[in-house]
PyMOL commands that place a pseudoatom at each C-alpha (Angstrom):
pseudoatom trace, name=CA, resn=UNK, resi=1, chain=A, elem=C, hetatm=0, pos=[-144.035, -149.616, -137.140]
pseudoatom trace, name=CA, resn=UNK, resi=2, chain=A, elem=C, hetatm=0, pos=[-141.736, -147.298, -135.257]
pseudoatom trace, name=CA, resn=UNK, resi=3, chain=A, elem=C, hetatm=0, pos=[-142.661, -144.085, -133.498]
pseudoatom trace, name=CA, resn=UNK, resi=4, chain=A, elem=C, hetatm=0, pos=[-141.111, -142.095, -136.334]
pseudoatom trace, name=CA, resn=UNK, resi=5, chain=A, elem=C, hetatm=0, pos=[-143.210, -143.876, -138.966]
pseudoatom trace, name=CA, resn=UNK, resi=6, chain=A, elem=C, hetatm=0, pos=[-146.364, -143.418, -136.921]
pseudoatom trace, name=CA, resn=UNK, resi=7, chain=A, elem=C, hetatm=0, pos=[-145.613, -139.720, -136.581]
pseudoatom trace, name=CA, resn=UNK, resi=8, chain=A, elem=C, hetatm=0, pos=[-145.301, -139.396, -140.364]
pseudoatom trace, name=CA, resn=UNK, resi=9, chain=A, elem=C, hetatm=0, pos=[-148.629, -141.183, -140.817]
pseudoatom trace, name=CA, resn=UNK, resi=10, chain=A, elem=C, hetatm=0, pos=[-150.334, -138.785, -138.393]
pseudoatom trace, name=CA, resn=UNK, resi=11, chain=A, elem=C, hetatm=0, pos=[-148.778, -135.747, -140.088]
pseudoatom trace, name=CA, resn=UNK, resi=12, chain=A, elem=C, hetatm=0, pos=[-149.814, -136.923, -143.561]
pseudoatom trace, name=CA, resn=UNK, resi=13, chain=A, elem=C, hetatm=0, pos=[-153.344, -137.821, -142.411]
pseudoatom trace, name=CA, resn=UNK, resi=14, chain=A, elem=C, hetatm=0, pos=[-153.758, -134.396, -140.828]
pseudoatom trace, name=CA, resn=UNK, resi=15, chain=A, elem=C, hetatm=0, pos=[-152.549, -132.777, -144.049]
pseudoatom trace, name=CA, resn=UNK, resi=16, chain=A, elem=C, hetatm=0, pos=[-155.028, -134.806, -146.065]
pseudoatom trace, name=CA, resn=UNK, resi=17, chain=A, elem=C, hetatm=0, pos=[-157.905, -133.864, -143.762]
pseudoatom trace, name=CA, resn=UNK, resi=18, chain=A, elem=C, hetatm=0, pos=[-157.028, -130.168, -143.898]
pseudoatom trace, name=CA, resn=UNK, resi=19, chain=A, elem=C, hetatm=0, pos=[-156.851, -130.278, -147.683]
pseudoatom trace, name=CA, resn=UNK, resi=20, chain=A, elem=C, hetatm=0, pos=[-160.246, -131.988, -147.870]
pseudoatom trace, name=CA, resn=UNK, resi=21, chain=A, elem=C, hetatm=0, pos=[-161.652, -129.370, -145.513]
pseudoatom trace, name=CA, resn=UNK, resi=22, chain=A, elem=C, hetatm=0, pos=[-160.347, -126.620, -147.810]
pseudoatom trace, name=CA, resn=UNK, resi=23, chain=A, elem=C, hetatm=0, pos=[-162.047, -128.271, -150.774]
pseudoatom trace, name=CA, resn=UNK, resi=24, chain=A, elem=C, hetatm=0, pos=[-165.296, -128.521, -148.820]
pseudoatom trace, name=CA, resn=UNK, resi=25, chain=A, elem=C, hetatm=0, pos=[-165.243, -124.752, -148.208]
pseudoatom trace, name=CA, resn=UNK, resi=26, chain=A, elem=C, hetatm=0, pos=[-165.094, -124.040, -151.960]
pseudoatom trace, name=CA, resn=UNK, resi=27, chain=A, elem=C, hetatm=0, pos=[-168.863, -124.465, -152.635]
pseudoatom trace, name=CA, resn=UNK, resi=28, chain=A, elem=C, hetatm=0, pos=[-169.692, -122.109, -149.765]
pseudoatom trace, name=CA, resn=UNK, resi=29, chain=A, elem=C, hetatm=0, pos=[-167.286, -119.536, -151.127]
pseudoatom trace, name=CA, resn=UNK, resi=30, chain=A, elem=C, hetatm=0, pos=[-168.586, -119.904, -154.679]
pseudoatom trace, name=CA, resn=UNK, resi=31, chain=A, elem=C, hetatm=0, pos=[-172.224, -119.639, -153.601]
pseudoatom trace, name=CA, resn=UNK, resi=32, chain=A, elem=C, hetatm=0, pos=[-171.538, -116.417, -151.688]
pseudoatom trace, name=CA, resn=UNK, resi=33, chain=A, elem=C, hetatm=0, pos=[-169.685, -114.994, -154.694]
pseudoatom trace, name=CA, resn=UNK, resi=34, chain=A, elem=C, hetatm=0, pos=[-172.492, -115.961, -157.077]
pseudoatom trace, name=CA, resn=UNK, resi=35, chain=A, elem=C, hetatm=0, pos=[-175.086, -114.495, -154.727]
pseudoatom trace, name=CA, resn=UNK, resi=36, chain=A, elem=C, hetatm=0, pos=[-173.214, -111.195, -154.542]
pseudoatom trace, name=CA, resn=UNK, resi=37, chain=A, elem=C, hetatm=0, pos=[-172.679, -111.107, -158.295]
pseudoatom trace, name=CA, resn=UNK, resi=38, chain=A, elem=C, hetatm=0, pos=[-176.374, -111.769, -158.932]
pseudoatom trace, name=CA, resn=UNK, resi=39, chain=A, elem=C, hetatm=0, pos=[-177.565, -109.005, -156.598]
pseudoatom trace, name=CA, resn=UNK, resi=40, chain=A, elem=C, hetatm=0, pos=[-175.221, -106.329, -157.826]
pseudoatom trace, name=CA, resn=UNK, resi=41, chain=A, elem=C, hetatm=0, pos=[-174.224, -103.150, -156.005]
pseudoatom trace, name=CA, resn=UNK, resi=42, chain=A, elem=C, hetatm=0, pos=[-176.421, -102.298, -153.000]
pseudoatom trace, name=CA, resn=UNK, resi=43, chain=A, elem=C, hetatm=0, pos=[-175.325, -98.645, -152.798]
pseudoatom trace, name=CA, resn=UNK, resi=44, chain=A, elem=C, hetatm=0, pos=[-178.277, -97.445, -154.880]
pseudoatom trace, name=CA, resn=UNK, resi=45, chain=A, elem=C, hetatm=0, pos=[-181.865, -97.555, -153.720]
pseudoatom trace, name=CA, resn=UNK, resi=46, chain=A, elem=C, hetatm=0, pos=[-181.647, -100.765, -151.704]
pseudoatom trace, name=CA, resn=UNK, resi=47, chain=A, elem=C, hetatm=0, pos=[-183.332, -101.037, -148.328]
pseudoatom trace, name=CA, resn=UNK, resi=48, chain=A, elem=C, hetatm=0, pos=[-181.410, -101.263, -145.072]
pseudoatom trace, name=CA, resn=UNK, resi=49, chain=A, elem=C, hetatm=0, pos=[-182.157, -104.985, -144.751]
pseudoatom trace, name=CA, resn=UNK, resi=50, chain=A, elem=C, hetatm=0, pos=[-180.882, -105.607, -148.267]
pseudoatom trace, name=CA, resn=UNK, resi=51, chain=A, elem=C, hetatm=0, pos=[-177.645, -103.743, -147.554]
pseudoatom trace, name=CA, resn=UNK, resi=52, chain=A, elem=C, hetatm=0, pos=[-177.200, -105.690, -144.326]
pseudoatom trace, name=CA, resn=UNK, resi=53, chain=A, elem=C, hetatm=0, pos=[-177.666, -109.048, -146.068]
pseudoatom trace, name=CA, resn=UNK, resi=54, chain=A, elem=C, hetatm=0, pos=[-175.141, -108.059, -148.742]
pseudoatom trace, name=CA, resn=UNK, resi=55, chain=A, elem=C, hetatm=0, pos=[-172.645, -107.111, -146.010]
pseudoatom trace, name=CA, resn=UNK, resi=56, chain=A, elem=C, hetatm=0, pos=[-173.192, -110.477, -144.330]
pseudoatom trace, name=CA, resn=UNK, resi=57, chain=A, elem=C, hetatm=0, pos=[-172.584, -112.294, -147.612]
pseudoatom trace, name=CA, resn=UNK, resi=58, chain=A, elem=C, hetatm=0, pos=[-169.403, -110.294, -148.192]
pseudoatom trace, name=CA, resn=UNK, resi=59, chain=A, elem=C, hetatm=0, pos=[-168.143, -111.275, -144.754]
pseudoatom trace, name=CA, resn=UNK, resi=60, chain=A, elem=C, hetatm=0, pos=[-169.018, -114.901, -145.462]
pseudoatom trace, name=CA, resn=UNK, resi=61, chain=A, elem=C, hetatm=0, pos=[-167.156, -114.761, -148.770]
pseudoatom trace, name=CA, resn=UNK, resi=62, chain=A, elem=C, hetatm=0, pos=[-164.060, -113.271, -147.136]
pseudoatom trace, name=CA, resn=UNK, resi=63, chain=A, elem=C, hetatm=0, pos=[-164.056, -115.728, -144.244]
pseudoatom trace, name=CA, resn=UNK, resi=64, chain=A, elem=C, hetatm=0, pos=[-164.552, -118.699, -146.588]
pseudoatom trace, name=CA, resn=UNK, resi=65, chain=A, elem=C, hetatm=0, pos=[-161.683, -117.507, -148.777]
pseudoatom trace, name=CA, resn=UNK, resi=66, chain=A, elem=C, hetatm=0, pos=[-159.423, -117.178, -145.740]
pseudoatom trace, name=CA, resn=UNK, resi=67, chain=A, elem=C, hetatm=0, pos=[-160.362, -120.683, -144.559]
pseudoatom trace, name=CA, resn=UNK, resi=68, chain=A, elem=C, hetatm=0, pos=[-159.653, -122.130, -148.005]
pseudoatom trace, name=CA, resn=UNK, resi=69, chain=A, elem=C, hetatm=0, pos=[-156.240, -120.468, -148.240]
pseudoatom trace, name=CA, resn=UNK, resi=70, chain=A, elem=C, hetatm=0, pos=[-155.128, -121.342, -144.698]
pseudoatom trace, name=CA, resn=UNK, resi=71, chain=A, elem=C, hetatm=0, pos=[-156.407, -124.930, -144.724]
pseudoatom trace, name=CA, resn=UNK, resi=72, chain=A, elem=C, hetatm=0, pos=[-155.030, -125.610, -148.192]
pseudoatom trace, name=CA, resn=UNK, resi=73, chain=A, elem=C, hetatm=0, pos=[-151.623, -124.084, -147.451]
pseudoatom trace, name=CA, resn=UNK, resi=74, chain=A, elem=C, hetatm=0, pos=[-151.168, -125.905, -144.152]
pseudoatom trace, name=CA, resn=UNK, resi=75, chain=A, elem=C, hetatm=0, pos=[-152.614, -129.147, -145.520]
pseudoatom trace, name=CA, resn=UNK, resi=76, chain=A, elem=C, hetatm=0, pos=[-150.350, -129.143, -148.565]
pseudoatom trace, name=CA, resn=UNK, resi=77, chain=A, elem=C, hetatm=0, pos=[-147.352, -128.338, -146.365]
pseudoatom trace, name=CA, resn=UNK, resi=78, chain=A, elem=C, hetatm=0, pos=[-148.140, -131.325, -144.154]
pseudoatom trace, name=CA, resn=UNK, resi=79, chain=A, elem=C, hetatm=0, pos=[-148.690, -133.587, -147.165]
pseudoatom trace, name=CA, resn=UNK, resi=80, chain=A, elem=C, hetatm=0, pos=[-145.514, -132.587, -148.976]
pseudoatom trace, name=CA, resn=UNK, resi=81, chain=A, elem=C, hetatm=0, pos=[-142.967, -131.771, -146.282]
pseudoatom trace, name=CA, resn=UNK, resi=82, chain=A, elem=C, hetatm=0, pos=[-143.974, -131.387, -142.656]
pseudoatom trace, name=CA, resn=UNK, resi=83, chain=A, elem=C, hetatm=0, pos=[-140.369, -131.773, -141.509]
pseudoatom trace, name=CA, resn=UNK, resi=84, chain=A, elem=C, hetatm=0, pos=[-140.549, -129.007, -138.906]
pseudoatom trace, name=CA, resn=UNK, resi=85, chain=A, elem=C, hetatm=0, pos=[-143.680, -130.517, -137.337]
pseudoatom trace, name=CA, resn=UNK, resi=86, chain=A, elem=C, hetatm=0, pos=[-142.042, -133.949, -137.433]
pseudoatom trace, name=CA, resn=UNK, resi=87, chain=A, elem=C, hetatm=0, pos=[-138.955, -132.682, -135.590]
pseudoatom trace, name=CA, resn=UNK, resi=88, chain=A, elem=C, hetatm=0, pos=[-141.180, -130.878, -133.091]
pseudoatom trace, name=CA, resn=UNK, resi=89, chain=A, elem=C, hetatm=0, pos=[-143.217, -134.001, -132.334]
pseudoatom trace, name=CA, resn=UNK, resi=90, chain=A, elem=C, hetatm=0, pos=[-140.148, -136.231, -131.981]
pseudoatom trace, name=CA, resn=UNK, resi=91, chain=A, elem=C, hetatm=0, pos=[-138.161, -133.783, -129.850]
pseudoatom trace, name=CA, resn=UNK, resi=92, chain=A, elem=C, hetatm=0, pos=[-136.924, -135.320, -126.637]
pseudoatom trace, name=CA, resn=UNK, resi=93, chain=A, elem=C, hetatm=0, pos=[-135.835, -132.877, -124.008]
pseudoatom trace, name=CA, resn=UNK, resi=94, chain=A, elem=C, hetatm=0, pos=[-132.427, -133.713, -122.569]
pseudoatom trace, name=CA, resn=UNK, resi=95, chain=A, elem=C, hetatm=0, pos=[-132.390, -134.713, -118.947]
pseudoatom trace, name=CA, resn=UNK, resi=96, chain=A, elem=C, hetatm=0, pos=[-130.764, -132.315, -116.535]
for i in range(1, 96): cmd.bond("trace and resi %d" % i, "trace and resi %d" % (i + 1))
show_as sticks, trace
zoom trace
């Protein structure tokens, strides 16, 4: 196996791991969304602690969604193409 082939294997494996990581964030995102949907709008007569927990769940939902999008996009790029990363890893600087 040449260096070029090994580089492709590493790129594809990294893409696969990132895609799996994105899939593993989906249950966390769905549970936060279900929790928020079940509780409803906290702007009414909710206590301060209730409003704070809803804000924390909203932040968790947003961060999980961002992780899913970024990991999935980068993982799929590495699985399908990854040419730019491949050229970057195989770049040999010319001697002066």
